[in-house]
Steps between C-alpha positions, in 0.01 A plus 500: 500500500501475125573175335871451496484287188182525303650324199183298470257795519187457294483857378862540405683264259814392670832324484362145521819343610770631731649415251387185317710567195803609693481224758731290285767764548500463878750255640502310823563713807746249641712333232680260724469365851676249722293334771679375812324319785597590859448316829253751639248429221596816316638517148766726360421601141786681328341714237634737242419694186187709530375640172444874478460539129231410242633388163810523286533695181487182299167406662668223701487486872769696675552621854725695726562291810608558855597250766244485775700283736375222726138463615425291806159332489317382813156345437472662161595850620817696422759620748707736289853611607584623147250550227374711216658791316696603812601355834225525754736603787244370752608358834458130552198553725337729240551241231353225718198720579433592138383150415426569128397223256795397289329586169452861618839533662677370191320739268448817705836495678601830646148641448368312807796587718395596850137400452301237679223319308152586619213252537158539334335425834625840628280681249120530479378508143239769429410417140645472151589832337672388183570200283709432194671220314793476742367612837206578718496802730317512835432771751606375846570610852834425660402348836835584650490874423131563421607656167290455186717360221476337159607144445608396154473122465745406224432216263815300424635145514728479803694195375554646150818710503388702198172594669666582826766715332234705326312551825817588694593774255205712616616462860862586416392811308252621761766464773730730302239776469430753771295797380175664618346442153582129478311232697704367791535128566441458873554129538450147372260233619602134455241228545546223756589252228737759343337477156295823496617862514324830574659845461393754765447861394341815637127515428410762238132601469498579127664444166513769230282317248230447762489870583514607137216269408272638776246728327457699821871598505642768273867590539612858473818568297690566826385159639602322176842665527530394865444134412723507189777681687508220758494236223795658318697539822455135586583385151803732491627330819458156337666594171801662667556177686492286187144364545229487235146450634353357174138507609404860570121534488229662709424198715866480603500863619368491854378801696432534871266738684787745549529547125827306471546301179721196502610284211418132569527156343864444409430145385615577144778743599859432407849640536655661192810676386469752214801369309455131579451266203306252706157464331179534701160345438251706297203316658448757781264797574125470482388523138328839512812660648763308296720706261524409131860381512402224744202405286749456218714273714789726607726343760730800539329788683522725803309761693302606198258205538388625840465857371269385223274341762498822703397694185203262451396554863521880482292503182250263662458727804422805286281315250313295756570174313797303368605621154661177368276199559597220263402142578797339319859613447435564127190701576680695769785582261250617239330720760832653600591580139155645426546756783883536530580460133667221303880506505640629178777244469449131425794421730259544789320182393798277426553374855555122460296435817188631325477396139335731245288201398334544844469876478529678167378862507283520188405861575710792614350732762589857583538591861171640641561477877487876550164520320362219722613680817432851380273586797750429775746760643781581259779419740347156562455444130866584431615256770276219372617572145855441614431194706307332221770550240528206261878510516603394858791743522263794440306436819760662720558397859336544839727806547377666182140427598547643853648822357237536229258792494225268618655514845675839489208723395175590680286348625766316696455156659302523819634352825391138553356591841251732327349214292153377601458180700306293249287197580702180433509436124707251315511343152346187647207701643447658158489160323251366750278808462515482122423129507189557720387786280517279189305220669230743610 
């Protein structure tokens, strides 16, 4: 399986924090609690007020809150009659059997309803297949079912409400998504001391960047359309449910031996409403796939940020290499303007979050994207030209992409079942191969 979170990848500059600069905008998960001792050795902790927002318009902390009821704790674990964003509606026996740690029950709430925590001893690890700043991914065998799966070991501080809240958001979002082109969360593994967490997913043999970087593999136009069609369908499903992925890149697009592509790593994903004034953090999306408005510090954005990332990926597949490879935010912004053109209005650079003393465009560039990509199919060029529009509103939507001539003219996207069964190839494999080549 491809690396779910390769934020620390050596070959791709990344979002160094998840999010270091925005962490100050994240409040405690539980803002108040009342601890009552009971005769059976258990405690009743009345908790309330889970944060679900990021930051207020004034830059001060602000949150929408919901009451999560009363959590019963026995030996450090939670027995949860009412919790989360909705009532669990579990029977008493189901609640007793669930036995979740309190930090997870308080943060994930309804997302763990009906689930029983798994134990790491019931899985046989078969090797590391991915590693990033915030997690490590292992290939493993489920000893209860015999199924090969991927285990994502999440790095977080279990007794820090801010850290737990951030981790829990990925679980909450994944539990709301059910689509063939989105990775499915199969279960959660809690360590014996209740301080570690693994997310269980289907094992996927490839990621898109690993396949694209393999010199022995050349995609046909129909095959490219097949992968991109699946990507747009999965992203369309997310956007229509008010979810931004915020880290679309090749290593997060996983592919199995049946040719099915699934969007993975929702660690930076968030809920959004198009007309909501609630600001979002700009410190998301791996640098090479980050749109200019985020590089300039925009905190009000929508689906257009994901569409920019898809445009970068589509261009990368046809060109055989990434087209925007800055090592710093300023360099990346310069690279974008050199290819996509400098905005004609100075208002574009007046965002107070990104001072013109930090970035001041001393030279104006004309857009030359079409010249750079002149050798790729015209319908693909037109779609990329739209997705990499400097003005976010000009990028369209997943609907407009799916109805574009790229998908509606021949050659059409092939059926996933007709795609070759490639040898396992992932971004991590590519990095190791390149590292050995350099040493030799």
